[in-house]
C-alpha positions as CSV (number, residue, x, y, z in Angstrom):
1,M,124.7,67.7,159.8
2,P,125.1,67.3,156.0
3,Q,122.4,65.1,154.4
4,D,123.1,61.5,153.8
5,A,120.9,59.4,151.6
6,T,121.3,56.3,153.7
7,P,122.5,57.3,157.1
8,K,123.5,54.4,159.3
9,M,124.4,54.8,163.0
10,T,124.8,52.6,166.0
11,D,122.5,53.2,169.0
12,L,125.3,55.1,170.7
13,E,125.9,57.2,167.6
14,R,122.2,58.1,167.6
15,I,122.5,59.2,171.2
16,R,125.5,61.4,170.4
17,H,124.0,62.8,167.2
18,S,120.9,63.7,169.2
19,A,123.1,65.2,171.9
20,A,124.6,67.5,169.3
21,H,121.1,68.8,168.6
22,V,120.5,69.3,172.3
23,L,123.7,71.3,172.5
24,A,122.6,73.4,169.5
25,T,119.3,74.1,171.2
26,A,121.0,75.2,174.4
27,L,123.5,77.4,172.6
28,L,120.7,79.2,170.8
29,K,118.9,79.8,174.0
30,I,121.9,81.5,175.4
31,W,123.1,83.2,172.1
32,P,120.1,83.4,169.7
33,E,122.3,85.1,167.1
34,A,124.6,82.1,166.7
35,Q,125.1,80.6,163.3
36,L,125.4,76.8,163.3
37,A,127.2,74.7,160.7
38,A,127.5,70.9,161.3
39,G,127.0,68.7,164.3
40,P,127.9,65.0,163.7
41,P,128.7,62.2,166.1
42,V,132.4,61.3,166.1
43,E,134.5,58.7,167.8
44,N,133.9,59.0,171.6
45,G,131.4,61.9,171.3
46,F,130.0,64.6,169.2
47,Y,130.6,68.3,168.3
48,Y,128.8,71.3,166.8
49,D,130.5,74.0,164.8
50,I,129.3,77.5,165.6
51,D,129.9,81.0,164.4
52,L,129.5,83.4,167.3
53,P,131.2,86.7,168.3
54,H,131.4,85.5,171.9
55,R,134.5,83.4,172.5
56,I,133.3,80.3,174.2
57,S,135.6,78.8,176.9
58,P,135.3,76.0,179.4
59,A,134.1,78.6,181.8
60,D,130.8,78.7,179.8
61,F,130.3,74.9,179.9
62,E,128.4,74.9,183.2
63,K,125.6,77.3,181.9
64,I,125.5,75.5,178.5
65,E,125.1,72.1,180.2
66,A,122.4,73.6,182.5
67,E,120.4,74.6,179.4
68,M,121.1,71.1,177.8
69,K,119.7,69.5,181.0
70,A,116.6,71.6,180.7
71,V,116.1,70.4,177.1
72,T,116.5,66.7,178.0
73,K,114.2,67.2,181.0
74,A,111.5,68.6,178.7
75,N,111.7,65.3,176.9
76,Q,111.0,66.9,173.5
77,P,110.3,64.4,170.6
78,F,112.6,64.4,167.6
79,T,110.3,64.9,164.7
80,R,111.4,64.2,161.1
81,S,109.8,65.9,158.1
82,A,110.7,65.8,154.4
83,I,110.4,69.1,152.5
84,S,111.1,70.4,149.0
85,R,114.3,72.2,148.1
86,D,112.4,75.4,147.6
87,E,110.8,75.2,151.1
88,A,114.2,74.5,152.6
89,I,115.7,77.5,150.9
90,K,112.9,79.8,152.2
91,L,113.5,78.6,155.7
92,G,117.2,79.2,155.4
93,Q,116.7,82.7,154.0
94,S,114.4,83.5,156.9
95,G,117.1,82.4,159.3
96,R,114.9,79.5,160.6
97,L,117.3,76.6,159.9
98,A,119.3,75.7,162.9
99,A,117.4,78.3,164.9
100,L,114.6,78.6,167.5
101,S,112.7,81.2,165.4
102,D,112.9,83.3,162.3
103,R,115.9,85.7,162.4
104,P,117.1,88.8,160.6
105,A,120.1,87.0,159.2
106,P,119.8,84.0,156.9
107,S,121.1,80.6,158.0
108,K,124.2,80.9,155.9
109,F,126.0,77.6,156.6
110,K,122.8,75.6,156.4
111,L,122.1,77.2,153.0
112,D,125.5,76.2,151.8
113,I,125.0,72.7,153.0
114,L,121.7,72.6,151.3
115,N,123.3,73.7,148.0
116,R,125.7,70.7,148.4
117,I,122.8,68.1,148.6
118,P,122.6,66.5,145.1
119,E,119.5,67.1,143.0
120,G,116.9,64.3,143.6
121,E,118.1,63.5,147.1
122,E,115.5,63.8,149.8
123,I,115.8,66.8,152.0
124,S,114.7,66.4,155.6
125,L,114.4,68.5,158.8
126,Y,114.5,67.4,162.4
127,T,112.6,69.4,165.0
128,N,112.9,69.2,168.8
129,G,110.9,71.9,170.7
130,D,111.5,75.2,168.9
131,F,114.8,74.0,167.3
132,V,114.6,73.2,163.6
133,D,117.7,71.7,161.8
134,L,118.5,70.6,158.3
135,C,119.5,67.0,159.0
136,A,119.3,63.5,157.5
137,G,119.2,61.9,161.0
138,P,118.7,59.5,162.6
139,H,118.0,60.4,166.2
140,V,116.6,58.9,169.4
141,M,112.9,59.2,170.0
142,R,113.0,62.0,172.5
143,T,115.6,64.4,174.0
144,G,115.2,62.6,177.3
145,N,116.7,59.5,175.7
146,V,120.1,61.2,175.4
147,G,120.9,60.1,178.9
148,A,124.2,61.4,180.3
149,F,126.4,64.0,178.6
150,K,129.3,66.3,179.2
151,L,131.1,69.0,177.3
152,T,134.8,68.3,177.0
153,H,136.6,71.0,175.1
154,V,136.4,73.7,172.5
155,S,138.7,74.5,169.6
156,S,138.9,76.5,166.4
157,T,138.3,75.1,162.9
158,Y,137.7,76.4,159.4
159,Y,134.3,75.7,157.9
160,L,134.6,72.5,155.8
161,G,138.2,72.3,156.9
162,D,139.2,74.9,154.3
163,E,141.4,77.8,155.6
164,K,139.8,80.1,152.9
165,N,136.4,79.7,154.7
166,P,135.3,81.4,157.9
167,Q,136.9,80.3,161.2
168,L,134.4,78.7,163.6
169,Q,134.3,77.4,167.1
170,R,134.0,73.7,167.6
171,I,132.4,72.6,170.8
172,Y,133.1,69.0,171.7
173,G,131.1,66.8,174.1
174,T,130.3,63.1,174.8
175,A,127.1,61.3,175.6
176,F,126.1,57.9,176.9
177,K,123.0,56.0,177.7
178,N,123.4,56.5,181.4
179,K,125.8,58.1,184.0
180,T,127.4,54.7,184.9
181,E,128.6,54.3,181.3
182,M,129.8,57.9,181.2
183,E,131.7,57.6,184.5
184,A,133.4,54.4,183.2
185,H,134.4,56.3,180.1
186,F,136.0,59.2,182.0
187,N,137.7,56.7,184.4
188,L,139.3,55.1,181.3
189,I,140.5,58.5,180.2
190,E,142.1,59.1,183.5
191,E,143.7,55.6,183.4
192,A,144.9,56.3,179.9
193,K,146.6,59.5,181.1
194,K,148.4,57.4,183.8
195,R,149.5,54.9,181.2
196,D,150.5,57.4,178.5
197,H,153.7,55.9,177.0
198,R,155.1,59.4,176.4
199,K,154.8,60.3,180.1
200,L,156.0,56.9,181.3
201,G,158.8,56.9,178.7
202,R,160.1,60.1,180.2
203,D,159.6,59.2,183.8
204,L,161.2,55.7,183.4
205,R,163.9,57.0,181.0
206,L,162.9,54.6,178.2
207,F,163.3,56.9,175.2
208,H,163.8,60.5,174.1
209,I,162.8,62.5,171.1
210,D,164.8,65.6,170.5
211,D,164.0,68.5,168.2
212,E,167.6,68.8,167.1
213,V,167.6,65.2,166.0
214,G,164.2,65.4,164.4
215,Q,160.6,64.8,165.4
216,G,159.5,61.2,164.9
217,L,163.1,59.9,165.3
218,V,163.4,57.9,168.5
219,L,166.5,57.9,170.7
220,W,166.5,54.7,172.7
221,T,168.0,55.4,176.1
222,P,169.7,52.6,178.1
223,N,166.5,51.4,179.9
224,G,164.4,51.3,176.7
225,A,167.3,49.6,174.8
226,I,167.1,46.8,177.4
227,I,163.4,46.2,176.7
228,R,164.0,46.3,173.0
229,K,167.0,43.9,173.2
230,E,165.1,41.4,175.3
231,L,162.3,41.3,172.8
232,E,164.8,40.9,170.0
233,N,166.5,38.1,171.8
234,F,163.2,36.4,172.5
235,I,162.0,36.5,168.9
236,G,165.5,35.7,167.7
237,R,165.5,32.4,169.5
238,E,162.1,31.5,168.0
239,L,163.4,32.3,164.5
240,T,166.5,30.1,165.0
241,R,164.2,27.2,165.9
242,Q,162.1,27.8,162.8
243,G,165.0,27.9,160.4
244,Y,165.4,31.6,159.7
245,S,168.7,33.1,158.6
246,Q,169.6,36.6,159.9
247,V,170.8,39.2,157.4
248,F,171.8,42.9,157.6
249,T,171.0,45.5,154.9
250,P,171.9,49.2,154.5
251,H,169.5,52.1,155.4
252,I,169.6,53.4,151.8
253,G,169.3,52.1,148.3
254,K,169.3,53.3,144.7
255,L,166.1,54.9,143.5
256,G,165.9,52.4,140.7
257,L,165.6,49.6,143.2
258,Y,162.4,51.1,144.5
259,R,161.1,51.8,141.0
260,T,161.4,48.1,140.3
261,S,159.6,47.2,143.5
262,G,156.9,49.8,143.0
263,H,157.5,51.6,146.2
264,F,158.5,54.6,144.0
265,P,156.1,55.9,142.9
266,Y,153.3,53.8,144.5
267,Y,154.6,54.8,148.0
268,K,156.0,58.2,147.0
269,E,154.0,60.4,149.3
270,S,155.1,58.4,152.4
271,Q,158.8,58.6,151.6
272,Y,161.6,61.0,152.3
273,P,162.7,62.9,149.1
274,P,165.3,61.2,147.0
275,I,169.0,62.0,147.6
276,V,170.9,63.0,144.5
277,E,174.7,62.5,144.1
278,R,176.8,65.6,144.6
279,E,178.4,65.4,141.1
280,T,175.0,65.2,139.5
281,L,173.7,68.1,141.5
282,D,176.7,70.2,140.5
283,Q,176.2,69.4,136.8
284,L,172.5,70.2,136.9
285,A,173.2,73.5,138.7
286,K,175.6,74.5,136.0
287,E,172.9,73.7,133.4
288,G,170.4,76.0,135.3
289,C,168.1,73.1,136.3
290,S,165.2,74.2,138.5
291,C,163.9,72.3,141.4
292,A,160.8,71.4,139.4
293,E,162.9,70.1,136.6
294,L,165.0,68.1,139.0
295,S,161.9,66.5,140.4
296,N,160.6,65.6,136.9
297,K,164.0,64.0,136.0
298,L,163.9,61.9,139.2
299,E,160.3,60.9,138.5
300,S,161.0,59.9,134.9
301,G,164.2,58.0,135.8
302,E,166.3,60.3,133.6
303,I,168.6,60.7,136.6
304,N,169.1,58.3,139.5
305,G,169.3,59.0,143.2
306,Y,169.2,57.2,146.5
307,L,166.3,56.7,148.9
308,L,166.2,56.2,152.6
309,K,164.6,52.7,152.5
310,P,160.8,52.8,153.2
311,M,160.8,49.0,153.4
312,N,163.3,46.1,153.7
313,C,161.8,43.8,151.1
314,P,163.7,45.0,148.0
315,H,167.0,44.4,149.9
316,H,166.0,40.9,151.0
317,I,164.9,40.2,147.4
318,K,168.4,41.1,146.2
319,I,170.0,38.8,148.7
320,F,167.8,35.9,147.5
321,A,168.6,36.8,143.8
322,S,172.4,37.0,144.5
323,Q,172.7,33.2,143.9
324,K,170.9,30.4,142.2
325,H,168.4,28.3,144.1
326,S,167.0,24.8,143.7
327,Y,163.6,23.7,144.9
328,R,165.6,21.7,147.5
329,D,166.7,25.1,149.0
330,L,163.2,26.4,149.6
331,P,161.8,27.7,151.7
332,I,164.4,30.4,152.3
333,R,163.6,32.6,155.3
334,L,165.6,35.8,155.7
335,A,165.1,37.9,158.9
336,E,166.4,41.3,159.9
337,F,165.7,44.0,162.5
338,G,165.7,46.5,159.7
339,T,165.2,50.3,160.2
340,V,163.0,52.0,157.7
341,Y,162.0,55.6,157.1
342,R,158.6,57.1,156.3
343,W,157.6,60.7,155.9
344,E,154.7,61.3,158.3
345,Q,153.1,64.7,158.6
346,S,154.2,66.5,161.7
347,G,150.6,66.7,163.0
348,E,150.3,62.9,162.8
349,L,153.4,62.1,164.9
350,G,152.9,60.8,168.4
351,G,155.5,59.5,170.8
352,M,156.6,56.0,169.7
353,T,153.3,54.9,168.1
354,R,153.7,57.2,165.0
355,V,157.2,57.9,164.0
356,R,159.4,58.7,160.9
357,G,162.1,56.1,161.6
358,F,161.3,52.7,163.0
359,T,162.7,49.2,163.2
360,Q,160.7,46.2,162.0
361,D,161.3,42.6,163.1
362,D,161.1,41.9,159.4
363,A,161.4,38.7,157.5
364,H,160.8,37.6,153.9
365,L,160.2,34.0,153.0
366,F,160.6,32.6,149.5
367,C,158.8,29.4,148.9
368,T,157.0,27.2,146.4
369,E,153.2,27.4,145.9
370,E,152.9,24.0,147.6
371,Q,154.8,25.3,150.6
372,L,152.8,28.5,150.9
373,P,149.9,27.3,153.2
374,G,152.3,25.8,155.7
375,E,154.6,28.8,155.7
376,V,151.8,31.3,156.2
377,L,150.5,29.2,159.1
378,G,154.0,29.1,160.6
379,C,154.2,32.9,160.5
380,L,150.7,33.3,162.1
381,N,151.6,30.9,164.9
382,L,154.8,33.0,165.5
383,V,152.6,36.0,166.0
384,K,150.4,34.1,168.4
385,T,153.4,33.0,170.3
386,V,154.5,36.6,170.8
387,F,151.1,37.7,172.0
388,S,150.6,34.8,174.4
389,T,154.0,35.3,175.9
390,L,153.2,39.0,176.6
391,G,149.7,38.3,177.8
392,M,148.0,40.0,174.9
393,K,144.9,37.7,174.7
394,D,142.3,40.1,173.3
395,Y,142.9,40.4,169.6
396,R,141.2,39.9,166.3
397,V,142.4,39.1,162.8
398,R,141.8,41.3,159.8
399,V,142.3,40.0,156.2
400,G,143.2,43.0,154.0
401,L,142.1,42.5,150.4
402,R,142.4,44.6,147.3
403,D,139.6,47.0,146.3
404,P,138.6,45.9,142.8
405,D,137.7,49.5,141.9
406,S,141.1,50.9,142.9
407,A,144.1,51.3,140.5
408,K,146.7,51.3,143.3
409,Y,147.2,47.5,143.2
410,T,149.9,46.0,140.9
411,G,150.2,42.6,139.3
412,D,148.2,39.8,137.7
413,P,144.6,39.5,139.0
414,A,145.0,35.7,138.9
415,N,147.9,35.9,141.3
416,W,145.9,38.2,143.5
417,D,143.1,35.6,143.6
418,K,145.5,32.9,144.7
419,A,147.1,35.1,147.3
420,E,143.8,36.2,148.8
421,K,142.6,32.6,148.9
422,A,145.7,31.6,150.8
423,C,145.2,34.4,153.3
424,R,141.5,33.5,153.9
425,A,142.4,29.9,154.5
426,A,145.2,30.7,156.9
427,A,143.0,33.1,158.9
428,A,140.2,30.6,159.1
429,S,142.6,28.0,160.6
430,L,143.5,30.2,163.6
431,G,140.4,29.6,165.5
432,V,139.8,33.3,166.3
433,P,137.3,35.7,164.7
434,F,138.5,37.4,161.5
435,S,137.1,40.0,159.1
436,E,137.7,40.7,155.5
437,E,138.3,44.3,154.6
438,P,138.6,45.3,150.9
439,G,141.0,48.1,150.2
440,E,143.3,47.2,153.2
441,A,145.8,45.2,151.1
442,A,149.3,46.4,150.4
443,F,149.8,47.5,146.8
444,Y,151.7,44.2,146.0
445,G,149.5,41.7,147.9
446,P,146.8,40.9,150.5
447,K,147.7,40.7,154.2
448,I,146.6,39.3,157.5
449,D,146.8,41.9,160.3
450,F,146.6,41.2,164.1
451,V,144.6,44.0,165.8
452,V,145.2,43.9,169.5
453,K,142.8,45.4,172.1
454,D,144.7,46.9,175.1
455,V,143.5,47.0,178.7
456,L,141.8,50.3,177.9
457,G,139.8,48.9,175.1
458,R,141.8,50.7,172.4
459,E,142.8,48.8,169.2
460,W,146.3,48.6,167.8
461,Q,147.4,47.0,164.5
462,L,150.6,45.2,165.4
463,G,151.7,41.9,163.8
464,T,151.2,41.4,160.1
465,V,151.7,38.6,157.5
466,Q,151.5,39.4,153.7
467,V,151.3,37.0,150.7
468,D,153.0,38.4,147.6
469,Y,153.0,36.9,144.1
470,N,153.9,40.3,142.5
471,L,157.4,41.3,143.7
472,P,158.9,38.0,142.5
473,V,157.6,38.9,139.1
474,R,158.8,42.5,139.2
475,F,162.3,41.3,140.2
476,D,162.2,38.2,137.9
477,L,163.0,35.8,140.8
478,N,163.4,32.1,139.9
479,Y,164.4,28.8,141.3
480,T,165.1,25.5,139.6
481,G,162.3,23.0,140.0
482,S,162.4,19.2,140.2
483,D,161.7,19.2,136.5
484,G,164.8,21.1,135.8
485,K,162.9,24.2,134.7
486,E,162.8,27.7,136.1
487,H,159.8,28.5,138.4
488,R,158.7,31.6,140.2
489,P,158.8,31.6,144.0
490,V,156.0,33.0,146.2
491,M,157.1,35.6,148.7
492,I,155.8,36.1,152.3
493,H,156.4,39.3,154.2
494,R,155.9,39.0,158.0
495,A,156.6,41.1,161.1
496,P,155.2,39.7,164.4
497,F,156.0,42.9,166.4
498,G,155.5,45.2,163.4
499,S,157.3,48.3,164.4
500,M,159.5,47.9,167.5
501,E,158.7,51.5,168.4
502,R,155.0,51.1,168.1
503,F,155.0,47.7,169.8
504,I,157.0,48.9,172.8
505,G,154.9,52.1,173.0
506,C,151.9,49.8,173.3
507,L,153.6,47.5,175.8
508,I,154.5,50.5,178.0
509,E,150.8,51.4,178.2
510,H,149.6,47.8,178.4
511,F,151.8,47.2,181.5
512,A,151.5,50.8,182.7
513,G,155.3,50.7,182.8
514,S,155.3,47.8,185.3
515,F,157.0,45.3,183.0
516,P,157.2,41.6,183.8
517,V,160.5,40.8,185.4
518,W,162.1,39.3,182.3
519,L,161.5,42.6,180.4
520,A,162.1,45.1,183.2
521,P,165.2,47.3,182.7
522,E,165.9,46.9,186.4
523,Q,164.8,43.6,187.8
524,V,165.9,43.8,191.4
525,R,166.9,46.7,193.7
526,L,168.7,46.0,197.0
527,L,168.1,48.4,199.8
528,T,170.3,48.5,203.0
529,V,168.9,49.7,206.2
530,T,172.3,50.7,207.7
531,E,175.9,50.5,206.6
532,A,176.2,47.3,208.7
533,Q,174.4,45.4,205.9
534,N,176.8,46.6,203.1
535,D,178.9,43.4,203.0
536,Y,175.8,41.2,202.8
537,A,174.3,43.4,200.1
538,Q,177.5,43.2,198.1
539,R,177.5,39.5,198.2
540,L,173.9,39.3,197.0
541,L,174.7,41.8,194.3
542,K,177.6,39.7,193.0
543,E,175.5,36.5,193.0
544,L,172.7,38.2,191.0
545,K,175.1,39.8,188.5
546,E,176.8,36.4,187.9
547,K,173.4,35.2,186.7
548,D,172.9,38.3,184.4
549,V,170.1,39.7,186.6
550,R,169.8,43.4,186.2
551,V,170.2,44.6,189.7
552,T,171.3,47.8,191.5
553,L,172.2,48.5,195.1
554,D,171.0,51.6,197.0
555,D,173.3,51.8,200.0
556,S,172.9,55.5,200.4
557,R,172.2,57.2,203.8
558,E,168.7,58.1,202.8
559,K,165.9,56.9,205.1
560,L,164.5,53.5,204.1
561,G,161.1,54.9,203.3
562,A,162.6,57.3,200.8
563,K,164.6,54.4,199.2
564,I,161.5,52.3,198.9
565,R,159.6,55.2,197.3
566,L,162.3,55.8,194.7
567,A,162.3,52.1,193.8
568,E,158.5,52.0,193.5
569,L,158.5,55.1,191.2
570,A,161.1,53.3,189.0
571,K,158.6,50.4,188.9
572,V,161.3,47.8,189.9
573,P,159.6,44.4,190.1
574,Y,161.4,43.2,193.2
575,I,162.6,45.5,196.0
576,L,164.7,43.6,198.6
577,T,165.2,45.2,202.0
578,L,168.3,44.1,203.9
579,G,168.3,44.8,207.6
580,E,170.0,43.3,210.6
581,R,167.6,40.3,210.9
582,E,167.9,39.5,207.2
583,S,171.7,39.6,207.1
584,Q,172.0,37.4,210.2
585,S,169.4,34.8,208.9
586,E,170.3,34.7,205.2
587,K,166.9,36.2,204.3
588,V,165.6,39.1,202.3
589,S,162.4,41.2,202.9
590,V,160.6,41.2,199.6
591,R,158.4,43.8,198.1
592,S,156.8,43.2,194.8
593,R,153.6,44.0,192.8
594,K,152.1,40.8,194.1
595,L,153.1,41.4,197.7
596,T,151.4,44.6,199.1
597,T,153.3,44.1,202.4
598,P,156.9,43.0,202.8
599,E,157.4,39.3,203.1
600,P,160.5,37.6,204.5
601,K,162.0,34.9,202.3
602,S,165.1,32.8,202.4
603,W,167.7,34.1,200.0
604,P,168.3,30.8,198.2
605,G,164.5,30.3,197.8
606,F,163.9,33.8,196.4
607,F,167.0,33.6,194.2
608,H,165.8,30.4,192.4
609,Q,162.3,31.7,192.1
610,L,163.6,34.9,190.4
611,L,165.7,32.9,187.9
612,D,162.7,30.7,187.1
613,E,160.5,33.7,186.4
614,I,163.1,35.2,184.1
615,T,163.8,32.0,182.3
616,N,160.1,31.2,181.8
617,R,159.2,34.8,181.0
618,S,156.5,34.8,183.6
619,L,153.9,37.6,183.6
């Protein structure tokens, strides 16, 4: 791996870095002519880049792993030695770097890496057995400490990620302290496949992404729309209690609006290109204006255009500014389920968790400085309410601060100091661990993010609260204070769900598609055993629908087992079988996730239990 003056690794990263050297040793035993580039630890494993005429495939993994096991069984010590640049160059020219012996061809990639090490920085080698590698380390003590390992896949890559460089083969693997930990890791991978929201979204008909509509643009199908609407209704009731006002804003705005806010150009690379009015384009075409000249005119503000909104805040600011306000009016809380658009690279798109058009449960609060601590705390408690209702108990809080060495942040440093102080104080009051991360602030202000760990141990940034002294300055917002003078409000941006698309994508995986009954697209399915129960089924169907329960009836002539299987595949929370005994005794045979075997229950008893679960949003 490339040298690092002060390498720092966790114990697991040391194991994986050492496993990369064990892999390299094994590869060279099989293919001594192989030229090796870099082999670092990465998230969930390690890799080594290799230049080799033989095309490695998974069919080769068994023999490579056998050689790796021989290396770990030999329990070779990892020995570090510091050498001069000249000595390292000689070794590279002799083919000895990243090799088991001298070779006719020089170690071309290692020589290139060597040339990239700054003058004055120490150069070190690591040796295990006959294998010598240019490496900064660190490693475990011996190859036997690598523990359990497994090769996972192979891909193509360009050296240093540059397509002008040679194409190499990248062999991936993972390693753990022992087999138990490795088996647990692969069990999680299998569980993740079962929970993949893209697969479940297709199987449960929750959403659709169509090439003709556009990648990253989600089509909410009826089942998914139900989940989204239930969440919107839930948060909407909370907002009403807390004194929010709902607003609606367009999906597009003038480019000048976003110049004022700073989203253009600060956020330019993440936005769709501006839209220019047809008359302006016609005139520019007559003048022979090139595309580059058009871009420059838009950049400079010489001509205006429109922008698919990347954020809702400028629109909410304009609503606040549309009338005069007194200190008695504040705080003003404006909320909207507003759809915004971001230009994500196609390779970064993924189901519902990384999209180009998404809806935020967005709100912007305008308050006095004195009101700020209480308003921020109210926003944070709202996020906590959302998480507790949905059973998301494992989360941490991240306070995103400005990077003092970066020029991307706008506004008065004194205002930044006040905003960051408010965020720290609010985070400290939550009673959960929080970290401070410089460089994670928005360009206009610091923020508090909620990072949720799902059932598979993966982390997702969901809810966010941001304190902003800058946009009120940029838009010259004012209110009349008790002294009769004009004062500047402070602005809070907050979104408990964040993106509805991402949040629901995470929920699909969190619940593995088995949503609690209040969220489930279909809450109850009635199954008749024979046609003789149809009248009883129709009566129950009517009673459930009158209470707005989402219910369907399967009175087809299919066998009961097939009906049950279809309902289970649809992950319906309650499956009620209606046979002769049930219809004669006013009962239902209940199948649910909590009842592995059918249980007879009185119809009135089950009916009231179901309504209580829905009303209380039971998990």
